[in-house]
N, C-alpha and C positions, 0 to 999 in steps of 0.2 A: 452520576458522577463516575469518572474514569478510575479504573483500578491502577495501582502503580505499574504493573507489568504482568502479562500473562505468564503462567508457570513455564519453565524451560521445556517441559515435555510437550506442552501445547504448541509452543513455537516450533519444536522439532517436527511434530505431527503436521502442522500447517505448511511449513516452508522447507523442511529438510535442512540442508546445509546452506540455503540461500542467504540468510542474514549474515552468516560468517563470511561467505564467499564475496558478497557484494560490499560488506562492511557497514551494514546499518543495524540499528537497534530499535525495537518497538518500545516506546516509552510508556504509552497508555493504550488501553483497549477495553471497550465495553460494547454494548449492543447499539449505541448511538454514535460513537466516534472512536477514532484511533489516531495516534500520533507516533511518528518515527523520525529518526534523525540519521542522516548519512554523513559520516566524516569523510570529506572529499580528499582523495589521494591522487597521486600521479596516474594510477591505473584507471581512474574514472574520467580523466581529461582527454580531450582530443587535441589535434594541432590547433594552436591559438590559446590553449590553456583553459578553455571552458569545459564544463561537464558534458559528456556525450549525451545526446538525446535519448539513446537507447537505455542508458543507465537511469535517466530520469523516469522513463516509462516503466522500467522494471521495478523501480522503487515504488512508484505510485500504484502499480498493479498489485504488488505484494502487500502493501498496506491496505488497499481496498479488499483484497482477498481475506486478510486477517479480520477485518471488520465484518465481512459477509459470514465467515465461519462463526464468529461470535454471535451474529444474529440468528443463525440457523441451527446452532448446536441443539441436539446431538446429531442432526442430519448434516450431510456434506453439502457442498455448493459447487456450482460450475459457472464460469464466466460465459455469458452468451454474447456479449460484445463490449468493446472498450475502445476509447480513443483519447488522444491528448492534444491540447492546443498549446504550442510553445509561444510564450509572450516575450521572453528576454533570455539572454544567455546567463547561465548559472556560473558565476566566476568566483564565488566565495569559497570558504573552507568547510562549510557544512550546508547541507540542504535539509530542510524540514518538510515533512509530509503530514498534512492534517486532513484526515478523512472524516466525512460525515454522511449519514444517510439522508438523501434528498426525498426519496419515496420508499415507503415500506408497504408492499403488497402482501397478500397471504403467502405467496410462493416466490416473490421476487424482491430484490433490493436494488435501487438505483443509487449509486454511491459517487460522490465527488471527492477528489483529492486535490488540494491546493499545495503546490510546491513553492517554497520560498527559500531565498538565501539572504545572507546579511549584506551582500553587495548590491544586488539588483531588486530585492523585494520579491514580488510575485513573478516567478519564472515560467510556470506552466499550470494548466488546469486539466485534470483527467476526469473522465466520466466512464463508469462501467456499470453494466447490468449483470446481476448475479441471480441465479435461480436455485431454489432449494431442491436437492435431490430427493427422490422418493425414498420411502422407508426401506425398500428392497435394495437400493443402491448402497455400496460401501461408503462409509464416511471418509471423505478425503478433503484436501484443501481445495485447490482450483483445478 
């Protein structure tokens, strides 16, 4: 079961100022899943009024990293590869990111993030692979 929200100091450690700068909130996070919401503003939109693809990728990657950090705590994690498939334009007022672990290895996690909005439904699917850092490496976000 997901917890209501990670403590603020955990969010600060994982993302720094990214949630505030991008304008998203992590709603729930545990070792199996995470959910975030982006309230879309003019700064997120490109010409044509839809959300810029780079914003969507950044949101998905940040939520996936949050989930990976939850999985590997107290060790840090590093993204080894990530990609996104855009399926529709995000034209709504909020974008939801739902992340889940597709594969849990002893040192890796393969994570999927599905991005939806209230206008288009499913707008993008992100996949990322994360590796647990060794005990000697400093604990960091991504």
